[in-house]
MOPAC internal coordinates of N, CA, C and O (Angstrom, degrees):
PM7 1SCF
backbone

  N    0.0000 0     0.00 0     0.00 0    0    0    0
  C    1.4480 1     0.00 0     0.00 0    1    0    0
  C    1.5294 1   109.25 1     0.00 0    2    1    0
  O    1.2310 1   120.42 1   -47.56 1    3    2    1
  N    1.2986 1   116.81 1   132.44 1    3    2    1
  C    1.4661 1   122.90 1  -178.86 1    5    3    2
  C    1.5327 1   110.11 1   -79.98 1    6    5    3
  O    1.2310 1   120.51 1   -44.14 1    7    6    5
  N    1.3137 1   116.63 1   135.86 1    7    6    5
  C    1.4550 1   122.19 1   179.73 1    9    7    6
  C    1.5251 1   109.18 1   -90.59 1   10    9    7
  O    1.2310 1   120.18 1   -44.42 1   11   10    9
  N    1.3296 1   117.27 1   135.58 1   11   10    9
  C    1.4583 1   120.31 1   179.52 1   13   11   10
  C    1.5263 1   110.46 1   -78.65 1   14   13   11
  O    1.2310 1   121.10 1   -13.47 1   15   14   13
  N    1.3128 1   115.51 1   166.53 1   15   14   13
  C    1.4570 1   121.57 1  -177.94 1   17   15   14
  C    1.5282 1   110.62 1   -62.31 1   18   17   15
  O    1.2310 1   120.66 1   135.70 1   19   18   17
  N    1.3172 1   116.35 1   -44.30 1   19   18   17
  C    1.4714 1   119.78 1  -176.99 1   21   19   18
  C    1.5196 1   111.04 1   -66.85 1   22   21   19
  O    1.2310 1   120.08 1   137.11 1   23   22   21
  N    1.3288 1   117.46 1   -42.89 1   23   22   21
  C    1.4710 1   120.56 1   179.13 1   25   23   22
  C    1.5299 1   110.09 1   -64.41 1   26   25   23
  O    1.2310 1   120.11 1   138.89 1   27   26   25
  N    1.3247 1   117.39 1   -41.11 1   27   26   25
  C    1.4679 1   120.61 1   179.12 1   29   27   26
  C    1.5254 1   110.64 1   -63.31 1   30   29   27
  O    1.2310 1   120.34 1   138.53 1   31   30   29
  N    1.3369 1   116.95 1   -41.47 1   31   30   29
  C    1.4614 1   119.60 1   178.97 1   33   31   30
  C    1.5277 1   110.76 1   -66.61 1   34   33   31
  O    1.2310 1   120.07 1   139.93 1   35   34   33
  N    1.3358 1   117.47 1   -40.07 1   35   34   33
  C    1.4717 1   120.95 1   178.99 1   37   35   34
  C    1.5224 1   110.46 1   -64.63 1   38   37   35
  O    1.2310 1   120.15 1   140.92 1   39   38   37
  N    1.3323 1   117.32 1   -39.08 1   39   38   37
  C    1.4671 1   120.30 1   177.86 1   41   39   38
  C    1.5230 1   110.32 1   -63.17 1   42   41   39
  O    1.2310 1   120.25 1   132.63 1   43   42   41
  N    1.3386 1   117.13 1   -47.37 1   43   42   41
  C    1.4748 1   120.61 1   180.00 1   45   43   42
  C    1.5263 1   110.89 1   -62.52 1   46   45   43
  O    1.2310 1   120.61 1   131.87 1   47   46   45
  N    1.3338 1   116.44 1   -48.13 1   47   46   45
  C    1.4644 1   120.01 1  -179.62 1   49   47   46
  C    1.5163 1   111.16 1   -65.42 1   50   49   47
  O    1.2310 1   120.36 1   143.33 1   51   50   49
  N    1.3334 1   116.91 1   -36.67 1   51   50   49
  C    1.4618 1   120.20 1   179.02 1   53   51   50
  C    1.5110 1   112.60 1   -65.05 1   54   53   51
  O    1.2310 1   120.26 1   136.43 1   55   54   53
  N    1.3339 1   117.12 1   -43.57 1   55   54   53
  C    1.4646 1   120.23 1   177.93 1   57   55   54
  C    1.5293 1   110.71 1   -61.60 1   58   57   55
  O    1.2310 1   120.60 1   137.81 1   59   58   57
  N    1.3188 1   116.45 1   -42.19 1   59   58   57
  C    1.4664 1   119.69 1   179.24 1   61   59   58
  C    1.5268 1   111.17 1   -67.80 1   62   61   59
  O    1.2310 1   120.22 1   142.59 1   63   62   61
  N    1.3297 1   117.18 1   -37.41 1   63   62   61
  C    1.4672 1   120.53 1   178.93 1   65   63   62
  C    1.5214 1   110.91 1   -67.49 1   66   65   63
  O    1.2310 1   120.08 1   138.03 1   67   66   65
  N    1.3207 1   117.44 1   -41.97 1   67   66   65
  C    1.4631 1   120.33 1   177.65 1   69   67   66
  C    1.5248 1   110.07 1   -61.54 1   70   69   67
  O    1.2310 1   120.17 1   138.10 1   71   70   69
  N    1.3120 1   117.29 1   -41.90 1   71   70   69
  C    1.4621 1   120.38 1   176.47 1   73   71   70
  C    1.5107 1   112.18 1   -60.83 1   74   73   71
  O    1.2310 1   120.27 1   139.95 1   75   74   73
  N    1.3264 1   117.10 1   -40.05 1   75   74   73
  C    1.4656 1   121.21 1   177.60 1   77   75   74
  C    1.5200 1   111.64 1   -65.20 1   78   77   75
  O    1.2310 1   120.17 1   137.68 1   79   78   77
  N    1.3187 1   117.29 1   -42.32 1   79   78   77
  C    1.4742 1   121.07 1   179.87 1   81   79   78
  C    1.5310 1   110.21 1   -64.13 1   82   81   79
  O    1.2310 1   120.38 1   134.27 1   83   82   81
  N    1.3264 1   116.88 1   -45.73 1   83   82   81
  C    1.4671 1   120.16 1   179.10 1   85   83   82
  C    1.5215 1   110.43 1   -62.38 1   86   85   83
  O    1.2310 1   120.06 1   138.61 1   87   86   85
  N    1.3204 1   117.48 1   -41.39 1   87   86   85
  C    1.4574 1   120.66 1   178.96 1   89   87   86
  C    1.5297 1   111.29 1   -63.81 1   90   89   87
  O    1.2310 1   120.41 1   138.08 1   91   90   89
  N    1.3238 1   116.81 1   -41.92 1   91   90   89
  C    1.4645 1   119.24 1   178.02 1   93   91   90
  C    1.5200 1   111.80 1   -67.42 1   94   93   91
  O    1.2310 1   119.97 1   142.03 1   95   94   93
  N    1.3330 1   117.66 1   -37.97 1   95   94   93
  C    1.4655 1   120.73 1   179.49 1   97   95   94
  C    1.5238 1   111.60 1   -66.04 1   98   97   95
  O    1.2310 1   120.09 1   144.37 1   99   98   97
  N    1.3307 1   117.43 1   -35.63 1   99   98   97
  C    1.4678 1   120.86 1  -179.63 1  101   99   98
  C    1.5225 1   112.17 1   -94.04 1  102  101   99
  O    1.2310 1   120.44 1  -170.86 1  103  102  101
  N    1.3279 1   116.76 1     9.14 1  103  102  101
  C    1.4709 1   122.43 1  -177.90 1  105  103  102
  C    1.5255 1   111.95 1    53.17 1  106  105  103
  O    1.2310 1   121.93 1  -133.49 1  107  106  105
  N    1.3271 1   113.91 1    46.51 1  107  106  105
  C    1.4652 1   124.73 1   176.81 1  109  107  106
  C    1.5215 1   113.97 1    65.96 1  110  109  107
  O    1.2310 1   120.14 1  -163.14 1  111  110  109
  N    1.3463 1   117.33 1    16.86 1  111  110  109
  C    1.4666 1   119.10 1   173.12 1  113  111  110
  C    1.5232 1   109.41 1   -68.94 1  114  113  111
  O    1.2310 1   120.89 1   141.10 1  115  114  113
  N    1.3323 1   115.91 1   -38.90 1  115  114  113
  C    1.4663 1   121.74 1   173.14 1  117  115  114
  C    1.5260 1   106.74 1  -104.11 1  118  117  115
  O    1.2310 1   119.49 1   -66.29 1  119  118  117
  N    1.3239 1   118.57 1   113.71 1  119  118  117
  C    1.4633 1   120.41 1  -176.11 1  121  119  118
  C    1.5303 1   112.26 1   -66.05 1  122  121  119
  O    1.2310 1   121.07 1   -35.17 1  123  122  121
  N    1.3133 1   115.57 1   144.83 1  123  122  121
  C    1.4642 1   120.41 1  -178.78 1  125  123  122
  C    1.5229 1   111.37 1   -65.62 1  126  125  123
  O    1.2310 1   120.30 1   145.54 1  127  126  125
  N    1.3210 1   117.03 1   -34.46 1  127  126  125
  C    1.4652 1   119.98 1  -179.77 1  129  127  126
  C    1.5297 1   110.26 1   -67.05 1  130  129  127
  O    1.2310 1   120.27 1   144.38 1  131  130  129
  N    1.3293 1   117.09 1   -35.62 1  131  130  129
  C    1.4618 1   120.40 1   177.74 1  133  131  130
  C    1.5180 1   111.32 1   -64.79 1  134  133  131
  O    1.2310 1   120.51 1   135.49 1  135  134  133
  N    1.3271 1   116.63 1   -44.51 1  135  134  133
  C    1.4651 1   120.72 1   179.55 1  137  135  134
  C    1.5224 1   110.04 1   -64.42 1  138  137  135
  O    1.2310 1   120.28 1   135.09 1  139  138  137
  N    1.3263 1   117.08 1   -44.91 1  139  138  137
  C    1.4600 1   120.29 1   179.20 1  141  139  138
  C    1.5282 1   110.71 1   -62.68 1  142  141  139
  O    1.2310 1   119.90 1   138.73 1  143  142  141
  N    1.3209 1   117.79 1   -41.27 1  143  142  141
  C    1.4683 1   120.84 1   178.99 1  145  143  142
  C    1.5280 1   110.62 1   -64.42 1  146  145  143
  O    1.2310 1   120.27 1   139.40 1  147  146  145
  N    1.3359 1   117.09 1   -40.60 1  147  146  145
  C    1.4615 1   120.10 1   177.94 1  149  147  146
  C    1.5233 1   110.72 1   -64.82 1  150  149  147
  O    1.2310 1   120.06 1   139.12 1  151  150  149
  N    1.3258 1   117.48 1   -40.88 1  151  150  149
  C    1.4608 1   120.67 1   178.06 1  153  151  150
  C    1.5301 1   111.38 1   -64.86 1  154  153  151
  O    1.2310 1   120.42 1   138.12 1  155  154  153
  N    1.3336 1   116.81 1   -41.88 1  155  154  153
  C    1.4625 1   119.61 1   176.71 1  157  155  154
  C    1.5227 1   110.72 1   -63.19 1  158  157  155
  O    1.2310 1   120.11 1   139.49 1  159  158  157
  N    1.3203 1   117.40 1   -40.51 1  159  158  157
  C    1.4578 1   120.65 1   179.08 1  161  159  158
  C    1.5270 1   110.92 1   -62.37 1  162  161  159
  O    1.2310 1   120.53 1   132.32 1  163  162  161
  N    1.3260 1   116.59 1   -47.68 1  163  162  161
  C    1.4670 1   120.38 1   176.65 1  165  163  162
  C    1.5244 1   110.99 1   -62.09 1  166  165  163
  O    1.2310 1   120.75 1   141.01 1  167  166  165
  N    1.3184 1   116.16 1   -38.99 1  167  166  165
  C    1.4588 1   119.74 1   178.08 1  169  167  166
  C    1.5123 1   112.63 1   -64.78 1  170  169  167
  O    1.2310 1   120.21 1   138.81 1  171  170  169
  N    1.3339 1   117.20 1   -41.19 1  171  170  169
  C    1.4625 1   120.62 1   178.85 1  173  171  170
  C    1.5247 1   110.74 1   -64.47 1  174  173  171
  O    1.2310 1   120.65 1   147.30 1  175  174  173
  N    1.3324 1   116.35 1   -32.70 1  175  174  173
  C    1.4594 1   120.03 1   179.06 1  177  175  174
  C    1.5232 1   112.10 1   -74.19 1  178  177  175
  O    1.2310 1   120.46 1   158.96 1  179  178  177
  N    1.3564 1   116.72 1   -21.04 1  179  178  177
  C    1.4602 1   118.95 1  -173.78 1  181  179  178
  C    1.5267 1   112.40 1  -115.61 1  182  181  179
  O    1.2310 1   119.28 1   101.86 1  183  182  181
  N    1.3199 1   118.99 1   -78.14 1  183  182  181
  C    1.4576 1   120.60 1  -168.39 1  185  183  182
  C    1.5190 1   115.45 1  -121.11 1  186  185  183
  O    1.2310 1   118.93 1   167.88 1  187  186  185
  N    1.3003 1   119.65 1   -12.12 1  187  186  185
  C    1.4652 1   121.80 1  -175.52 1  189  187  186
  C    1.5255 1   108.94 1   -89.61 1  190  189  187
  O    1.2310 1   119.88 1   -51.99 1  191  190  189
  N    1.3423 1   117.83 1   128.01 1  191  190  189
  C    1.4722 1   118.56 1   175.82 1  193  191  190
  C    1.5256 1   110.56 1   -69.05 1  194  193  191
  O    1.2310 1   121.01 1   -27.72 1  195  194  193
  N    1.3156 1   115.68 1   152.28 1  195  194  193
  C    1.4697 1   118.57 1  -174.31 1  197  195  194
  C    1.5194 1   113.48 1   -71.58 1  198  197  195
  O    1.2310 1   119.35 1   168.26 1  199  198  197
  N    1.3181 1   118.85 1   -11.74 1  199  198  197
  C    1.4568 1   121.16 1   176.25 1  201  199  198
  C    1.5310 1   111.58 1  -107.83 1  202  201  199
  O    1.2310 1   120.58 1  -145.34 1  203  202  201
  N    1.3382 1   116.50 1    34.66 1  203  202  201
  C    1.4656 1   121.13 1  -177.26 1  205  203  202
  C    1.5263 1   111.29 1   -63.14 1  206  205  203
  O    1.2310 1   119.87 1   148.18 1  207  206  205
  N    1.3131 1   117.86 1   -31.82 1  207  206  205
  C    1.4646 1   120.18 1   179.36 1  209  207  206
  C    1.5250 1   111.14 1   -67.77 1  210  209  207
  O    1.2310 1   120.01 1   141.82 1  211  210  209
  N    1.3216 1   117.58 1   -38.18 1  211  210  209
  C    1.4610 1   120.97 1   178.22 1  213  211  210
  C    1.5253 1   110.31 1   -71.02 1  214  213  211
  O    1.2310 1   120.58 1   139.71 1  215  214  213
  N    1.3318 1   116.49 1   -40.29 1  215  214  213
  C    1.4630 1   120.21 1   178.07 1  217  215  214
  C    1.5254 1   110.30 1   -61.69 1  218  217  215
  O    1.2310 1   120.50 1   139.22 1  219  218  217
  N    1.3258 1   116.64 1   -40.78 1  219  218  217
  C    1.4632 1   121.44 1  -178.06 1  221  219  218
  C    1.5266 1   112.55 1   -76.28 1  222  221  219
  O    1.2310 1   119.80 1   173.34 1  223  222  221
  N    1.3121 1   117.99 1    -6.66 1  223  222  221
  C    1.4577 1   120.65 1  -178.39 1  225  223  222
  C    1.5113 1   112.97 1    83.04 1  226  225  223
  O    1.2310 1   120.22 1  -160.03 1  227  226  225
  N    1.3230 1   117.19 1    19.97 1  227  226  225
  C    1.4704 1   121.90 1  -178.57 1  229  227  226
  C    1.5207 1   110.46 1  -108.61 1  230  229  227
  O    1.2310 1   119.98 1  -139.01 1  231  230  229
  N    1.3122 1   117.65 1    40.99 1  231  230  229
  C    1.4534 1   122.42 1  -176.96 1  233  231  230
  C    1.5133 1   112.73 1   -77.00 1  234  233  231
  O    1.2310 1   120.93 1    28.84 1  235  234  233
  N    1.3088 1   115.83 1  -151.16 1  235  234  233
  C    1.4603 1   122.29 1  -173.28 1  237  235  234
  C    1.5272 1   114.76 1   -61.67 1  238  237  235
  O    1.2310 1   117.85 1   139.18 1  239  238  237
  N    1.3320 1   121.71 1   -40.82 1  239  238  237
  C    1.4706 1   118.26 1   179.84 1  241  239  238
  C    1.5312 1   112.79 1   -60.66 1  242  241  239
  O    1.2310 1   120.21 1   140.56 1  243  242  241
  N    1.3059 1   117.20 1   -39.44 1  243  242  241
  C    1.4642 1   120.74 1   178.84 1  245  243  242
  C    1.5248 1   109.86 1   -69.19 1  246  245  243
  O    1.2310 1   120.11 1   140.84 1  247  246  245
  N    1.3257 1   117.40 1   -39.16 1  247  246  245
  C    1.4654 1   120.63 1   178.93 1  249  247  246
  C    1.5292 1   110.43 1   -63.31 1  250  249  247
  O    1.2310 1   120.03 1   136.59 1  251  250  249
  N    1.3150 1   117.55 1   -43.41 1  251  250  249
  C    1.4691 1   120.10 1   178.77 1  253  251  250
  C    1.5220 1   111.71 1   -64.84 1  254  253  251
  O    1.2310 1   120.44 1   138.60 1  255  254  253
  N    1.3312 1   116.77 1   -41.40 1  255  254  253
  C    1.4537 1   119.86 1   178.04 1  257  255  254
  C    1.5333 1   110.74 1   -63.78 1  258  257  255
  O    1.2310 1   120.54 1   142.96 1  259  258  257
  N    1.3292 1   116.57 1   -37.04 1  259  258  257
  C    1.4636 1   120.24 1   179.00 1  261  259  258
  C    1.5218 1   111.23 1   -65.32 1  262  261  259
  O    1.2310 1   120.28 1   142.14 1  263  262  261
  N    1.3278 1   117.06 1   -37.86 1  263  262  261
  C    1.4650 1   120.78 1   178.05 1  265  263  262
  C    1.5266 1   110.02 1   -63.23 1  266  265  263
  O    1.2310 1   120.45 1   135.89 1  267  266  265
  N    1.3312 1   116.75 1   -44.11 1  267  266  265
  C    1.4633 1   119.74 1   179.34 1  269  267  266
  C    1.5231 1   111.11 1   -63.33 1  270  269  267
  O    1.2310 1   120.33 1   137.70 1  271  270  269
  N    1.3185 1   116.97 1   -42.30 1  271  270  269
  C    1.4657 1   120.05 1   178.68 1  273  271  270
  C    1.5242 1   111.32 1   -64.83 1  274  273  271
  O    1.2310 1   120.33 1   141.35 1  275  274  273
  N    1.3255 1   116.97 1   -38.65 1  275  274  273
  C    1.4570 1   120.79 1   178.17 1  277  275  274
  C    1.5264 1   111.38 1   -64.59 1  278  277  275
  O    1.2310 1   120.31 1   138.32 1  279  278  277
  N    1.3293 1   117.02 1   -41.68 1  279  278  277
  C    1.4650 1   120.03 1   178.38 1  281  279  278
  C    1.5263 1   111.58 1   -64.06 1  282  281  279
  O    1.2310 1   120.40 1   138.89 1  283  282  281
  N    1.3192 1   116.84 1   -41.11 1  283  282  281
  C    1.4697 1   119.82 1   177.82 1  285  283  282
  C    1.5178 1   109.91 1   -65.09 1  286  285  283
  O    1.2310 1   120.22 1   139.15 1  287  286  285
  N    1.3263 1   117.18 1   -40.85 1  287  286  285
  C    1.4629 1   120.11 1   179.92 1  289  287  286
  C    1.5273 1   111.21 1   -63.02 1  290  289  287
  O    1.2310 1   120.33 1   134.47 1  291  290  289
  N    1.3253 1   116.98 1   -45.53 1  291  290  289
  C    1.4642 1   120.49 1   179.54 1  293  291  290
  C    1.5236 1   109.87 1   -63.80 1  294  293  291
  O    1.2310 1   120.26 1   142.43 1  295  294  293
  N    1.3265 1   117.11 1   -37.57 1  295  294  293
  C    1.4636 1   120.27 1   179.24 1  297  295  294
  C    1.5121 1   112.97 1   -65.48 1  298  297  295
  O    1.2310 1   119.68 1   150.35 1  299  298  297
  N    1.3203 1   118.22 1   -29.65 1  299  298  297
  C    1.4645 1   120.35 1   179.61 1  301  299  298
  C    1.5219 1   112.29 1   -78.48 1  302  301  299
  O    1.2310 1   119.61 1   169.98 1  303  302  301
  N    1.3247 1   118.35 1   -10.02 1  303  302  301
  C    1.4629 1   120.66 1  -179.68 1  305  303  302
  C    1.5263 1   112.55 1   -78.14 1  306  305  303
  O    1.2310 1   120.00 1   163.75 1  307  306  305
  N    1.3316 1   117.61 1   -16.25 1  307  306  305
  C    1.4577 1   121.54 1  -177.34 1  309  307  306
  C    1.5218 1   110.14 1   -98.92 1  310  309  307
  O    1.2310 1   121.47 1   -38.51 1  311  310  309
  N    1.3098 1   114.79 1   141.49 1  311  310  309
  C    1.4592 1   119.10 1   173.72 1  313  311  310
  C    1.5365 1   108.08 1   -99.18 1  314  313  311
  O    1.2310 1   120.97 1   -20.14 1  315  314  313
  N    1.3170 1   115.75 1   159.86 1  315  314  313
  C    1.4650 1   120.51 1  -179.12 1  317  315  314
  C    1.5265 1   110.17 1   -65.12 1  318  317  315
  O    1.2310 1   120.20 1   140.34 1  319  318  317
  N    1.3249 1   117.22 1   -39.66 1  319  318  317
  C    1.4699 1   120.15 1   179.38 1  321  319  318
  C    1.5295 1   111.05 1   -62.26 1  322  321  319
  O    1.2310 1   120.86 1   141.46 1  323  322  321
  N    1.3327 1   115.95 1   -38.54 1  323  322  321
  C    1.4626 1   119.60 1   179.26 1  325  323  322
  C    1.5279 1   110.80 1   -66.35 1  326  325  323
  O    1.2310 1   120.46 1   139.19 1  327  326  325
  N    1.3254 1   116.73 1   -40.81 1  327  326  325
  C    1.4633 1   119.54 1   178.57 1  329  327  326
  C    1.5307 1   111.82 1   -66.63 1  330  329  327
  O    1.2310 1   120.40 1   142.24 1  331  330  329
  N    1.3229 1   116.84 1   -37.76 1  331  330  329
  C    1.4708 1   120.11 1   178.44 1  333  331  330
  C    1.5211 1   110.19 1   -66.32 1  334  333  331
  O    1.2310 1   120.19 1   138.97 1  335  334  333
  N    1.3410 1   117.24 1   -41.03 1  335  334  333
  C    1.4625 1   119.75 1  -179.74 1  337  335  334
  C    1.5283 1   112.04 1   -70.04 1  338  337  335
  O    1.2310 1   120.05 1   154.92 1  339  338  337
  N    1.3140 1   117.51 1   -25.08 1  339  338  337
  C    1.4695 1   122.11 1   178.81 1  341  339  338
  C    1.5311 1   110.96 1  -105.03 1  342  341  339
  O    1.2310 1   120.24 1  -137.81 1  343  342  341
  N    1.3207 1   117.14 1    42.19 1  343  342  341
  C    1.4534 1   121.22 1  -173.36 1  345  343  342
  C    1.5235 1   112.29 1   -63.90 1  346  345  343
  O    1.2310 1   119.98 1   148.87 1  347  346  345
  N    1.3253 1   117.65 1   -31.13 1  347  346  345
  C    1.4675 1   119.83 1   179.20 1  349  347  346
  C    1.5320 1   110.60 1   -65.89 1  350  349  347
  O    1.2310 1   120.48 1   138.76 1  351  350  349
  N    1.3184 1   116.68 1   -41.24 1  351  350  349
  C    1.4602 1   120.88 1   177.88 1  353  351  350
  C    1.5233 1   110.78 1   -64.19 1  354  353  351
  O    1.2310 1   120.61 1   136.57 1  355  354  353
  N    1.3186 1   116.44 1   -43.43 1  355  354  353
  C    1.4686 1   120.76 1   178.85 1  357  355  354
  C    1.5284 1   109.91 1   -63.91 1  358  357  355
  O    1.2310 1   120.00 1   136.94 1  359  358  357
  N    1.3181 1   117.61 1   -43.06 1  359  358  357
  C    1.4675 1   120.74 1   179.92 1  361  359  358
  C    1.5272 1   111.06 1   -65.18 1  362  361  359
  O    1.2310 1   119.99 1   140.68 1  363  362  361
  N    1.3284 1   117.63 1   -39.32 1  363  362  361
  C    1.4638 1   121.16 1   177.93 1  365  363  362
  C    1.5270 1   110.90 1   -64.60 1  366  365  363
  O    1.2310 1   120.30 1   137.18 1  367  366  365
  N    1.3312 1   117.04 1   -42.82 1  367  366  365
  C    1.4630 1   120.60 1   178.96 1  369  367  366
  C    1.5248 1   111.02 1   -64.09 1  370  369  367
  O    1.2310 1   120.04 1   136.37 1  371  370  369
  N    1.3245 1   117.52 1   -43.63 1  371  370  369
  C    1.4618 1   120.61 1   178.76 1  373  371  370
  C    1.5237 1   111.71 1   -65.27 1  374  373  371
  O    1.2310 1   120.20 1   141.34 1  375  374  373
  N    1.3320 1   117.23 1   -38.66 1  375  374  373
  C    1.4687 1   120.35 1   177.29 1  377  375  374
  C    1.5215 1   110.39 1   -65.81 1  378  377  375
  O    1.2310 1   119.83 1   141.59 1  379  378  377
  N    1.3216 1   117.94 1   -38.41 1  379  378  377
  C    1.4586 1   120.97 1   176.82 1  381  379  378
  C    1.5122 1   112.12 1   -63.62 1  382  381  379
  O    1.2310 1   120.57 1   136.98 1  383  382  381
  N    1.3185 1   116.51 1   -43.02 1  383  382  381
  C    1.4695 1   120.52 1   178.16 1  385  383  382
  C    1.5271 1   110.30 1   -64.29 1  386  385  383
  O    1.2310 1   120.50 1   136.65 1  387  386  385
  N    1.3316 1   116.65 1   -43.35 1  387  386  385
  C    1.4707 1   120.16 1   178.59 1  389  387  386
  C    1.5242 1   110.62 1   -62.40 1  390  389  387
  O    1.2310 1   120.04 1   140.48 1  391  390  389
  N    1.3355 1   117.52 1   -39.52 1  391  390  389
  C    1.4650 1   121.04 1   177.92 1  393  391  390
  C    1.5158 1   112.08 1   -64.99 1  394  393  391
  O    1.2310 1   120.28 1   139.55 1  395  394  393
  N    1.3397 1   117.06 1   -40.45 1  395  394  393
  C    1.4671 1   120.29 1   178.02 1  397  395  394
  C    1.5262 1   111.23 1   -64.55 1  398  397  395
  O    1.2310 1   120.60 1   137.64 1  399  398  397
  N    1.3243 1   116.47 1   -42.36 1  399  398  397
  C    1.4653 1   119.94 1   179.01 1  401  399  398
  C    1.5209 1   109.88 1   -64.32 1  402  401  399
  O    1.2310 1   120.27 1   137.16 1  403  402  401
  N    1.3272 1   117.09 1   -42.84 1  403  402  401
  C    1.4610 1   120.63 1   179.45 1  405  403  402
  C    1.5252 1   111.52 1   -62.09 1  406  405  403
  O    1.2310 1   120.09 1   134.73 1  407  406  405
  N    1.3404 1   117.44 1   -45.27 1  407  406  405
  C    1.4611 1   120.25 1   178.07 1  409  407  406
  C    1.5240 1   111.96 1   -65.37 1  410  409  407
  O    1.2310 1   120.56 1   141.57 1  411  410  409
  N    1.3243 1   116.54 1   -38.43 1  411  410  409
  C    1.4584 1   120.10 1   179.53 1  413  411  410
  C    1.5181 1   111.33 1   -64.62 1  414  413  411
  O    1.2310 1   120.45 1   137.81 1  415  414  413
  N    1.3315 1   116.74 1   -42.19 1  415  414  413
  C    1.4550 1   120.08 1  -176.70 1  417  415  414
  C    1.5295 1   113.23 1   -79.78 1  418  417  415
  O    1.2310 1   119.67 1   167.65 1  419  418  417
  N    1.3296 1   118.23 1   -12.35 1  419  418  417
  C    1.4705 1   119.85 1   178.15 1  421  419  418
  C    1.5320 1   110.06 1  -107.24 1  422  421  419
  O    1.2310 1   120.12 1   106.34 1  423  422  421
  N    1.3102 1   117.38 1   -73.66 1  423  422  421
  C    1.4650 1   121.22 1  -176.74 1  425  423  422
  C    1.5238 1   110.82 1   -69.31 1  426  425  423
  O    1.2310 1   120.16 1   137.90 1  427  426  425
  N    1.3177 1   117.31 1   -42.10 1  427  426  425
  C    1.4612 1   120.53 1   179.99 1  429  427  426
  C    1.5077 1   112.75 1   -61.97 1  430  429  427
  O    1.2310 1   120.37 1   145.78 1  431  430  429
  N    1.3075 1   116.90 1   -34.22 1  431  430  429
  C    1.4708 1   121.45 1   178.91 1  433  431  430
  C    1.5135 1   110.91 1   -65.14 1  434  433  431
  O    1.2310 1   120.21 1   142.74 1  435  434  433
  N    1.3357 1   117.20 1   -37.26 1  435  434  433
  C    1.4472 1   120.18 1   178.47 1  437  435  434
  C    1.5291 1   112.03 1   -74.59 1  438  437  435
  O    1.2310 1   119.89 1   146.62 1  439  438  437
  N    1.3224 1   117.82 1   -33.38 1  439  438  437
  C    1.4603 1   121.35 1  -178.96 1  441  439  438
  C    1.5270 1   112.53 1   -76.07 1  442  441  439
  O    1.2310 1   120.31 1   135.78 1  443  442  441
  N    1.3360 1   117.01 1   -44.22 1  443  442  441
  C    1.4666 1   121.25 1  -173.31 1  445  443  442
  C    1.5173 1   111.14 1  -103.05 1  446  445  443
  O    1.2310 1   120.24 1   144.86 1  447  446  445
  N    1.2882 1   117.14 1   -35.14 1  447  446  445
  C    1.4522 1   120.74 1  -175.93 1  449  447  446
  C    1.5161 1   110.89 1   102.63 1  450  449  447
  O    1.2310 1   120.68 1   -17.11 1  451  450  449
  N    1.3067 1   116.31 1   162.89 1  451  450  449
  C    1.4677 1   121.37 1  -176.01 1  453  451  450
  C    1.5204 1   111.41 1   -83.62 1  454  453  451
  O    1.2310 1   119.57 1   151.61 1  455  454  453
  N    1.3216 1   118.43 1   -28.39 1  455  454  453
  C    1.4445 1   122.88 1  -172.44 1  457  455  454
  C    1.5196 1   113.13 1   -71.11 1  458  457  455
  O    1.2310 1   118.82 1   151.56 1  459  458  457
  N    1.2890 1   119.85 1   -28.44 1  459  458  457
  C    1.4641 1   123.05 1  -176.39 1  461  459  458
  C    1.4690 1   107.78 1   -75.19 1  462  461  459
  O    1.2310 1   120.10 1   180.00 1  463  462  461

C-alpha cells in the first residue's frame, strides 16, 4: 500500500515528537534522537516504507538546510569573550581543519581522484 504525503509527514513528525516528549520526561537522560531513531527502525521493520522521508518531502534539500540552521544555532551559543579566553582550543580546531584539508587535497586526491 502506498503512503500519502500527509501520512508520511505525520509519521515523521510523530516519531520526532515522541522522541522529544521522552527526552523531556527523562530530563535528556534518554536523547530524543535515539528514541526517534529507534522508532524509525521499528517502523521500517513493520509498516513504514524505507523512503518515508522522500515521500514526506523531507529529502536532501531539507536535510542540507537543517545542517546550515544547526551550524548557525551552535555558532550563536558562543560569545566573543569566551572564544578569546579559549584561544588555544580555537587554534587547535583550526589547525585540525587545516590539516584535514591539506591531507584531502594531497593524499586524498591521489587515492580518489580530482573528478569525484
